[in-house]
PQR file of N, CA, C, O and H, with PARSE charges and radii, in Angstrom:
ATOM      1  N   MET A   1     131.047 155.952 397.283 -0.4000 1.5000
ATOM      2  CA  MET A   1     132.131 155.491 396.854 -0.0000 2.0000
ATOM      3  C   MET A   1     131.926 154.515 395.536  0.5500 1.7000
ATOM      4  O   MET A   1     131.082 153.619 395.551 -0.5500 1.4000
ATOM      5  N   ALA A   2     132.501 154.687 394.764 -0.4000 1.5000
ATOM      6  CA  ALA A   2     132.368 154.159 393.107 -0.0000 2.0000
ATOM      7  C   ALA A   2     132.582 152.612 393.069  0.5500 1.7000
ATOM      8  O   ALA A   2     133.690 152.115 393.272 -0.5500 1.4000
ATOM      9  H   ALA A   2     133.187 155.414 394.752  0.4000 1.0000
ATOM     10  N   VAL A   3     131.324 151.786 392.765 -0.4000 1.5000
ATOM     11  CA  VAL A   3     131.503 149.897 393.052 -0.0000 2.0000
ATOM     12  C   VAL A   3     131.323 149.827 391.375  0.5500 1.7000
ATOM     13  O   VAL A   3     130.590 150.599 390.757 -0.5500 1.4000
ATOM     14  H   VAL A   3     130.425 152.190 392.600  0.4000 1.0000
ATOM     15  N   PRO A   4     131.923 149.030 390.913 -0.5600 1.5000
ATOM     16  CA  PRO A   4     131.684 148.355 389.826  0.2800 2.0000
ATOM     17  C   PRO A   4     130.720 147.508 389.555  0.5500 1.7000
ATOM     18  O   PRO A   4     130.652 146.505 390.265 -0.5500 1.4000
ATOM     19  N   LYS A   5     129.745 147.691 388.477 -0.4000 1.5000
ATOM     20  CA  LYS A   5     128.726 146.875 388.347 -0.0000 2.0000
ATOM     21  C   LYS A   5     128.887 145.541 387.766  0.5500 1.7000
ATOM     22  O   LYS A   5     127.965 144.779 387.474 -0.5500 1.4000
ATOM     23  H   LYS A   5     129.800 148.506 387.900  0.4000 1.0000
ATOM     24  N   ARG A   6     130.197 145.317 387.618 -0.4000 1.5000
ATOM     25  CA  ARG A   6     130.177 143.900 386.830 -0.0000 2.0000
ATOM     26  C   ARG A   6     131.718 143.570 387.302  0.5500 1.7000
ATOM     27  O   ARG A   6     132.430 144.472 387.743 -0.5500 1.4000
ATOM     28  H   ARG A   6     130.946 145.936 387.855  0.4000 1.0000
ATOM     29  N   LYS A   7     132.100 142.462 387.202 -0.4000 1.5000
ATOM     30  CA  LYS A   7     133.483 141.917 387.383 -0.0000 2.0000
ATOM     31  C   LYS A   7     134.414 142.522 386.264  0.5500 1.7000
ATOM     32  O   LYS A   7     133.935 142.496 385.131 -0.5500 1.4000
ATOM     33  H   LYS A   7     131.522 141.729 386.844  0.4000 1.0000
ATOM     34  N   MET A   8     135.534 143.004 386.396 -0.4000 1.5000
ATOM     35  CA  MET A   8     136.354 143.054 385.253 -0.0000 2.0000
ATOM     36  C   MET A   8     137.560 142.197 384.886  0.5500 1.7000
ATOM     37  O   MET A   8     138.521 141.907 385.597 -0.5500 1.4000
ATOM     38  H   MET A   8     135.923 143.025 387.317  0.4000 1.0000
ATOM     39  N   SER A   9     137.297 141.843 383.586 -0.4000 1.5000
ATOM     40  CA  SER A   9     138.426 140.364 383.664 -0.0000 2.0000
ATOM     41  C   SER A   9     139.791 140.769 383.706  0.5500 1.7000
ATOM     42  O   SER A   9     140.205 141.869 383.341 -0.5500 1.4000
ATOM     43  H   SER A   9     136.516 142.078 383.008  0.4000 1.0000
ATOM     44  N   ARG A  10     140.599 139.661 384.252 -0.4000 1.5000
ATOM     45  CA  ARG A  10     141.856 139.859 384.193 -0.0000 2.0000
ATOM     46  C   ARG A  10     142.922 140.527 383.340  0.5500 1.7000
ATOM     47  O   ARG A  10     143.656 141.466 383.648 -0.5500 1.4000
ATOM     48  H   ARG A  10     140.262 138.767 384.548  0.4000 1.0000
ATOM     49  N   SER A  11     142.847 139.792 382.116 -0.4000 1.5000
ATOM     50  CA  SER A  11     143.493 140.625 380.955 -0.0000 2.0000
ATOM     51  C   SER A  11     143.072 142.168 381.294  0.5500 1.7000
ATOM     52  O   SER A  11     143.948 142.989 381.565 -0.5500 1.4000
ATOM     53  H   SER A  11     142.251 139.029 381.866  0.4000 1.0000
ATOM     54  N   ARG A  12     142.160 142.399 381.274 -0.4000 1.5000
ATOM     55  CA  ARG A  12     141.616 143.924 380.788 -0.0000 2.0000
ATOM     56  C   ARG A  12     142.235 144.555 382.387  0.5500 1.7000
ATOM     57  O   ARG A  12     142.744 145.666 382.242 -0.5500 1.4000
ATOM     58  H   ARG A  12     141.449 141.732 381.054  0.4000 1.0000
ATOM     59  N   THR A  13     142.261 144.146 383.526 -0.4000 1.5000
ATOM     60  CA  THR A  13     142.929 144.743 384.561 -0.0000 2.0000
ATOM     61  C   THR A  13     144.111 144.694 384.608  0.5500 1.7000
ATOM     62  O   THR A  13     144.650 145.537 385.326 -0.5500 1.4000
ATOM     63  H   THR A  13     141.847 143.243 383.643  0.4000 1.0000
ATOM     64  N   ARG A  14     144.856 143.856 383.989 -0.4000 1.5000
ATOM     65  CA  ARG A  14     146.672 143.890 383.884 -0.0000 2.0000
ATOM     66  C   ARG A  14     147.074 144.898 382.568  0.5500 1.7000
ATOM     67  O   ARG A  14     148.077 145.612 382.590 -0.5500 1.4000
ATOM     68  H   ARG A  14     144.419 143.171 383.406  0.4000 1.0000
ATOM     69  N   SER A  15     146.072 144.836 381.353 -0.4000 1.5000
ATOM     70  CA  SER A  15     146.441 145.635 380.376 -0.0000 2.0000
ATOM     71  C   SER A  15     146.448 147.219 381.111  0.5500 1.7000
ATOM     72  O   SER A  15     147.431 147.953 381.007 -0.5500 1.4000
ATOM     73  H   SER A  15     145.258 144.257 381.335  0.4000 1.0000
ATOM     74  N   ARG A  16     145.361 147.567 381.767 -0.4000 1.5000
ATOM     75  CA  ARG A  16     145.394 148.727 382.276 -0.0000 2.0000
ATOM     76  C   ARG A  16     146.387 149.126 382.843  0.5500 1.7000
ATOM     77  O   ARG A  16     147.008 150.138 382.519 -0.5500 1.4000
ATOM     78  H   ARG A  16     144.563 146.971 381.852  0.4000 1.0000
ATOM     79  N   ARG A  17     146.709 148.244 383.926 -0.4000 1.5000
ATOM     80  CA  ARG A  17     147.787 148.617 384.805 -0.0000 2.0000
ATOM     81  C   ARG A  17     149.068 148.894 384.172  0.5500 1.7000
ATOM     82  O   ARG A  17     149.921 149.644 384.646 -0.5500 1.4000
ATOM     83  H   ARG A  17     146.204 147.422 384.189  0.4000 1.0000
ATOM     84  N   ALA A  18     149.178 148.143 382.890 -0.4000 1.5000
ATOM     85  CA  ALA A  18     150.564 147.986 382.696 -0.0000 2.0000
ATOM     86  C   ALA A  18     150.652 149.117 381.934  0.5500 1.7000
ATOM     87  O   ALA A  18     151.833 149.266 381.619 -0.5500 1.4000
ATOM     88  H   ALA A  18     148.486 147.533 382.504  0.4000 1.0000
ATOM     89  N   ARG A  19     149.719 150.286 381.335 -0.4000 1.5000
ATOM     90  CA  ARG A  19     150.104 151.528 380.452 -0.0000 2.0000
ATOM     91  C   ARG A  19     150.847 152.183 381.490  0.5500 1.7000
ATOM     92  O   ARG A  19     151.915 152.668 381.117 -0.5500 1.4000
ATOM     93  H   ARG A  19     148.760 150.165 381.591  0.4000 1.0000
ATOM     94  N   TRP A  20     150.497 152.341 382.907 -0.4000 1.5000
ATOM     95  CA  TRP A  20     150.750 153.139 383.810 -0.0000 2.0000
ATOM     96  C   TRP A  20     152.278 153.620 383.657  0.5500 1.7000
ATOM     97  O   TRP A  20     152.942 152.771 383.062 -0.5500 1.4000
ATOM     98  H   TRP A  20     149.629 151.947 383.210  0.4000 1.0000
ATOM     99  N   THR A  21     152.752 154.358 383.903 -0.4000 1.5000
ATOM    100  CA  THR A  21     154.409 154.311 384.040 -0.0000 2.0000
ATOM    101  C   THR A  21     154.632 156.040 384.780  0.5500 1.7000
ATOM    102  O   THR A  21     154.032 157.109 384.663 -0.5500 1.4000
ATOM    103  H   THR A  21     152.213 155.048 384.386  0.4000 1.0000
ATOM    104  N   ALA A  22     155.798 155.566 385.534 -0.4000 1.5000
ATOM    105  CA  ALA A  22     156.358 156.983 386.271 -0.0000 2.0000
ATOM    106  C   ALA A  22     156.788 157.891 385.218  0.5500 1.7000
ATOM    107  O   ALA A  22     156.887 157.536 384.043 -0.5500 1.4000
ATOM    108  H   ALA A  22     156.285 154.698 385.629  0.4000 1.0000
ATOM    109  N   GLN A  23     157.012 158.924 385.590 -0.4000 1.5000
ATOM    110  CA  GLN A  23     157.640 159.992 385.031 -0.0000 2.0000
ATOM    111  C   GLN A  23     158.274 160.868 385.549  0.5500 1.7000
ATOM    112  O   GLN A  23     157.810 161.576 386.443 -0.5500 1.4000
ATOM    113  H   GLN A  23     156.931 159.212 386.544  0.4000 1.0000
ATOM    114  N   VAL A  24     159.702 161.001 384.979 -0.4000 1.5000
ATOM    115  CA  VAL A  24     161.047 161.969 385.214 -0.0000 2.0000
ATOM    116  C   VAL A  24     160.313 163.583 385.826  0.5500 1.7000
ATOM    117  O   VAL A  24     159.668 164.353 385.116 -0.5500 1.4000
ATOM    118  H   VAL A  24     160.079 160.426 384.253  0.4000 1.0000
ATOM    119  N   PRO A  25     160.541 163.729 386.885 -0.5600 1.5000
ATOM    120  CA  PRO A  25     160.153 165.299 387.512  0.2800 2.0000
ATOM    121  C   PRO A  25     160.946 166.188 386.454  0.5500 1.7000
ATOM    122  O   PRO A  25     162.010 165.766 386.003 -0.5500 1.4000
ATOM    123  N   ASP A  26     160.447 167.372 386.074 -0.4000 1.5000
ATOM    124  CA  ASP A  26     161.423 168.141 385.540 -0.0000 2.0000
ATOM    125  C   ASP A  26     162.346 168.934 386.541  0.5500 1.7000
ATOM    126  O   ASP A  26     161.723 169.293 387.540 -0.5500 1.4000
ATOM    127  H   ASP A  26     159.583 167.714 386.441  0.4000 1.0000
ATOM    128  N   LEU A  27     163.376 169.216 386.529 -0.4000 1.5000
ATOM    129  CA  LEU A  27     164.520 169.767 387.423 -0.0000 2.0000
ATOM    130  C   LEU A  27     164.127 171.358 386.971  0.5500 1.7000
ATOM    131  O   LEU A  27     163.596 171.656 385.902 -0.5500 1.4000
ATOM    132  H   LEU A  27     163.882 168.925 385.718  0.4000 1.0000
ATOM    133  N   VAL A  28     164.477 172.213 387.938 -0.4000 1.5000
ATOM    134  CA  VAL A  28     164.476 173.479 387.837 -0.0000 2.0000
ATOM    135  C   VAL A  28     165.757 173.901 388.361  0.5500 1.7000
ATOM    136  O   VAL A  28     166.327 172.894 388.783 -0.5500 1.4000
ATOM    137  H   VAL A  28     164.909 171.971 388.807  0.4000 1.0000
ATOM    138  N   PRO A  29     166.623 175.164 388.562 -0.5600 1.5000
ATOM    139  CA  PRO A  29     167.405 175.809 389.281  0.2800 2.0000
ATOM    140  C   PRO A  29     166.921 176.170 390.671  0.5500 1.7000
ATOM    141  O   PRO A  29     165.985 176.968 390.625 -0.5500 1.4000
ATOM    142  N   ALA A  30     167.213 175.888 391.646 -0.4000 1.5000
ATOM    143  CA  ALA A  30     166.679 176.312 392.847 -0.0000 2.0000
ATOM    144  C   ALA A  30     167.557 177.370 393.633  0.5500 1.7000
ATOM    145  O   ALA A  30     167.085 178.500 393.750 -0.5500 1.4000
ATOM    146  H   ALA A  30     167.974 175.240 391.683  0.4000 1.0000
ATOM    147  N   THR A  31     168.452 177.170 394.029 -0.4000 1.5000
ATOM    148  CA  THR A  31     169.555 178.241 394.772 -0.0000 2.0000
ATOM    149  C   THR A  31     170.914 177.592 394.118  0.5500 1.7000
ATOM    150  O   THR A  31     171.141 176.535 393.530 -0.5500 1.4000
ATOM    151  H   THR A  31     168.835 176.251 393.934  0.4000 1.0000
ATOM    152  N   THR A  32     171.774 178.815 394.529 -0.4000 1.5000
ATOM    153  CA  THR A  32     173.323 178.207 394.538 -0.0000 2.0000
ATOM    154  C   THR A  32     173.465 177.258 396.007  0.5500 1.7000
ATOM    155  O   THR A  32     172.644 177.324 396.921 -0.5500 1.4000
ATOM    156  H   THR A  32     171.589 179.673 395.007  0.4000 1.0000
ATOM    157  N   VAL A  33     174.366 176.605 396.010 -0.4000 1.5000
ATOM    158  CA  VAL A  33     174.697 175.939 397.390 -0.0000 2.0000
ATOM    159  C   VAL A  33     176.421 175.986 396.942  0.5500 1.7000
ATOM    160  O   VAL A  33     176.810 175.619 395.833 -0.5500 1.4000
ATOM    161  H   VAL A  33     175.034 176.551 395.267  0.4000 1.0000
ATOM    162  N   ASP A  34     177.201 176.429 397.867 -0.4000 1.5000
ATOM    163  CA  ASP A  34     178.773 176.529 397.494 -0.0000 2.0000
ATOM    164  C   ASP A  34     179.321 176.600 396.374  0.5500 1.7000
ATOM    165  O   ASP A  34     180.226 175.913 395.901 -0.5500 1.4000
ATOM    166  H   ASP A  34     176.884 176.727 398.767  0.4000 1.0000
ATOM    167  N   GLY A  35     178.518 177.802 395.775 -0.4000 1.5000
ATOM    168  CA  GLY A  35     179.151 178.215 394.792 -0.0000 2.0000
ATOM    169  C   GLY A  35     178.357 177.464 393.580  0.5500 1.7000
ATOM    170  O   GLY A  35     178.477 178.093 392.528 -0.5500 1.4000
ATOM    171  H   GLY A  35     177.783 178.360 396.159  0.4000 1.0000
ATOM    172  N   ARG A  36     177.555 176.243 393.461 -0.4000 1.5000
ATOM    173  CA  ARG A  36     177.486 175.724 392.115 -0.0000 2.0000
ATOM    174  C   ARG A  36     175.242 176.193 392.697  0.5500 1.7000
ATOM    175  O   ARG A  36     174.621 176.531 393.706 -0.5500 1.4000
ATOM    176  H   ARG A  36     177.458 175.732 394.315  0.4000 1.0000
ATOM    177  N   GLN A  37     174.944 175.859 391.166 -0.4000 1.5000
ATOM    178  CA  GLN A  37     173.707 175.916 390.823 -0.0000 2.0000
ATOM    179  C   GLN A  37     173.096 174.599 390.989  0.5500 1.7000
ATOM    180  O   GLN A  37     173.669 173.661 390.435 -0.5500 1.4000
ATOM    181  H   GLN A  37     175.448 175.584 390.347  0.4000 1.0000
ATOM    182  N   VAL A  38     171.722 174.298 391.848 -0.4000 1.5000
ATOM    183  CA  VAL A  38     171.340 173.325 392.194 -0.0000 2.0000
ATOM    184  C   VAL A  38     169.976 173.186 391.759  0.5500 1.7000
ATOM    185  O   VAL A  38     169.170 174.096 391.953 -0.5500 1.4000
ATOM    186  H   VAL A  38     171.256 175.060 392.298  0.4000 1.0000
ATOM    187  N   GLN A  39     169.643 172.056 391.153 -0.4000 1.5000
ATOM    188  CA  GLN A  39     168.663 171.367 390.142 -0.0000 2.0000
ATOM    189  C   GLN A  39     167.802 170.385 390.769  0.5500 1.7000
ATOM    190  O   GLN A  39     168.158 169.241 391.052 -0.5500 1.4000
ATOM    191  H   GLN A  39     170.298 171.317 390.995  0.4000 1.0000
ATOM    192  N   VAL A  40     166.571 170.913 390.989 -0.4000 1.5000
ATOM    193  CA  VAL A  40     165.879 169.760 392.084 -0.0000 2.0000
ATOM    194  C   VAL A  40     164.357 169.920 391.263  0.5500 1.7000
ATOM    195  O   VAL A  40     164.212 170.791 390.406 -0.5500 1.4000
ATOM    196  H   VAL A  40     166.281 171.842 390.760  0.4000 1.0000
ATOM    197  N   PRO A  41     163.504 169.185 391.552 -0.5600 1.5000
ATOM    198  CA  PRO A  41     162.230 168.914 391.217  0.2800 2.0000
ATOM    199  C   PRO A  41     161.535 170.337 391.802  0.5500 1.7000
ATOM    200  O   PRO A  41     161.893 170.909 392.832 -0.5500 1.4000
ATOM    201  N   ALA A  42     160.335 170.818 390.797 -0.4000 1.5000
ATOM    202  CA  ALA A  42     159.755 172.401 391.235 -0.0000 2.0000
ATOM    203  C   ALA A  42     159.028 172.062 392.870  0.5500 1.7000
ATOM    204  O   ALA A  42     159.238 172.780 393.848 -0.5500 1.4000
ATOM    205  H   ALA A  42     160.044 170.354 389.960  0.4000 1.0000
ATOM    206  N   ARG A  43     158.200 170.884 392.883 -0.4000 1.5000
ATOM    207  CA  ARG A  43     157.519 171.066 394.055 -0.0000 2.0000
ATOM    208  C   ARG A  43     158.745 171.001 395.407  0.5500 1.7000
ATOM    209  O   ARG A  43     158.345 171.106 396.566 -0.5500 1.4000
ATOM    210  H   ARG A  43     158.030 170.301 392.089  0.4000 1.0000
ATOM    211  N   LEU A  44     160.063 170.841 395.137 -0.4000 1.5000
ATOM    212  CA  LEU A  44     161.054 170.789 396.548 -0.0000 2.0000
ATOM    213  C   LEU A  44     161.678 172.217 396.375  0.5500 1.7000
ATOM    214  O   LEU A  44     162.559 172.541 397.172 -0.5500 1.4000
ATOM    215  H   LEU A  44     160.388 170.756 394.195  0.4000 1.0000
ATOM    216  N   VAL A  45     161.304 173.067 395.430 -0.4000 1.5000
ATOM    217  CA  VAL A  45     161.952 174.076 395.558 -0.0000 2.0000
ATOM    218  C   VAL A  45     161.812 175.053 396.713  0.5500 1.7000
ATOM    219  O   VAL A  45     162.831 175.699 396.958 -0.5500 1.4000
ATOM    220  H   VAL A  45     160.588 172.804 394.784  0.4000 1.0000
ATOM    221  N   PRO A  46     160.796 175.275 397.433 -0.5600 1.5000
ATOM    222  CA  PRO A  46     160.280 176.080 398.637  0.2800 2.0000
ATOM    223  C   PRO A  46     161.015 175.228 399.684  0.5500 1.7000
ATOM    224  O   PRO A  46     161.490 175.853 400.632 -0.5500 1.4000
ATOM    225  N   ALA A  47     161.169 173.974 399.658 -0.4000 1.5000
ATOM    226  CA  ALA A  47     161.866 173.631 401.311 -0.0000 2.0000
ATOM    227  C   ALA A  47     163.405 173.410 401.041  0.5500 1.7000
ATOM    228  O   ALA A  47     164.165 173.310 402.004 -0.5500 1.4000
ATOM    229  H   ALA A  47     160.783 173.466 398.888  0.4000 1.0000
ATOM    230  N   VAL A  48     163.914 173.326 399.649 -0.4000 1.5000
ATOM    231  CA  VAL A  48     165.185 173.519 399.525 -0.0000 2.0000
ATOM    232  C   VAL A  48     166.101 175.146 400.146  0.5500 1.7000
ATOM    233  O   VAL A  48     167.133 175.556 400.677 -0.5500 1.4000
ATOM    234  H   VAL A  48     163.296 173.408 398.867  0.4000 1.0000
ATOM    235  N   ARG A  49     164.713 175.576 399.547 -0.4000 1.5000
ATOM    236  CA  ARG A  49     164.935 177.704 399.891 -0.0000 2.0000
ATOM    237  C   ARG A  49     164.950 177.683 401.628  0.5500 1.7000
ATOM    238  O   ARG A  49     165.922 178.191 402.187 -0.5500 1.4000
ATOM    239  H   ARG A  49     163.874 175.243 399.116  0.4000 1.0000
ATOM    240  N   ARG A  50     164.060 177.197 402.291 -0.4000 1.5000
ATOM    241  CA  ARG A  50     163.666 177.282 403.609 -0.0000 2.0000
ATOM    242  C   ARG A  50     165.187 176.355 404.468  0.5500 1.7000
ATOM    243  O   ARG A  50     165.711 176.812 405.483 -0.5500 1.4000
ATOM    244  H   ARG A  50     163.270 176.785 401.837  0.4000 1.0000
ATOM    245  N   GLY A  51     165.517 175.440 403.992 -0.4000 1.5000
ATOM    246  CA  GLY A  51     166.607 174.562 404.239 -0.0000 2.0000
ATOM    247  C   GLY A  51     165.992 173.301 404.859  0.5500 1.7000
ATOM    248  O   GLY A  51     166.594 172.765 405.788 -0.5500 1.4000
ATOM    249  H   GLY A  51     165.091 175.069 403.167  0.4000 1.0000
ATOM    250  N   LEU A  52     165.108 172.910 404.518 -0.4000 1.5000
ATOM    251  CA  LEU A  52     164.591 171.612 404.855 -0.0000 2.0000
ATOM    252  C   LEU A  52     164.736 170.457 404.019  0.5500 1.7000
ATOM    253  O   LEU A  52     164.307 169.360 404.377 -0.5500 1.4000
ATOM    254  H   LEU A  52     164.618 173.347 403.763  0.4000 1.0000
ATOM    255  N   VAL A  53     165.311 170.642 402.935 -0.4000 1.5000
ATOM    256  CA  VAL A  53     165.727 169.539 402.253 -0.0000 2.0000
ATOM    257  C   VAL A  53     167.414 170.438 401.802  0.5500 1.7000
ATOM    258  O   VAL A  53     167.579 171.606 401.452 -0.5500 1.4000
ATOM    259  H   VAL A  53     165.659 171.533 402.645  0.4000 1.0000
ATOM    260  N   VAL A  54     168.486 169.275 402.007 -0.4000 1.5000
ATOM    261  CA  VAL A  54     169.507 169.487 401.659 -0.0000 2.0000
ATOM    262  C   VAL A  54     169.958 168.830 400.363  0.5500 1.7000
ATOM    263  O   VAL A  54     170.024 167.611 400.211 -0.5500 1.4000
ATOM    264  H   VAL A  54     168.353 168.326 402.291  0.4000 1.0000
ATOM    265  N   PRO A  55     170.279 169.788 399.394 -0.5600 1.5000
ATOM    266  CA  PRO A  55     170.282 168.672 398.042  0.2800 2.0000
ATOM    267  C   PRO A  55     171.963 168.269 397.901  0.5500 1.7000
ATOM    268  O   PRO A  55     172.818 168.796 398.613 -0.5500 1.4000
ATOM    269  N   ASP A  56     172.208 167.426 397.041 -0.4000 1.5000
ATOM    270  CA  ASP A  56     173.187 166.449 397.077 -0.0000 2.0000
ATOM    271  C   ASP A  56     174.291 167.047 396.240  0.5500 1.7000
ATOM    272  O   ASP A  56     175.337 166.423 396.063 -0.5500 1.4000
ATOM    273  H   ASP A  56     171.513 166.998 396.462  0.4000 1.0000
TER
END
């Protein structure tokens, strides 16, 4: 496991953490449900097709 050799300052730590932002997942057409096309994140397409996840 990597261990820092020196203490990282508070301002350096907080500025590094402040740059992180969550990204909106890309939606892809999965399947038709009740006659309409459903858009879900790409990682959920297999689960939707198997019926494990019910899209709203």
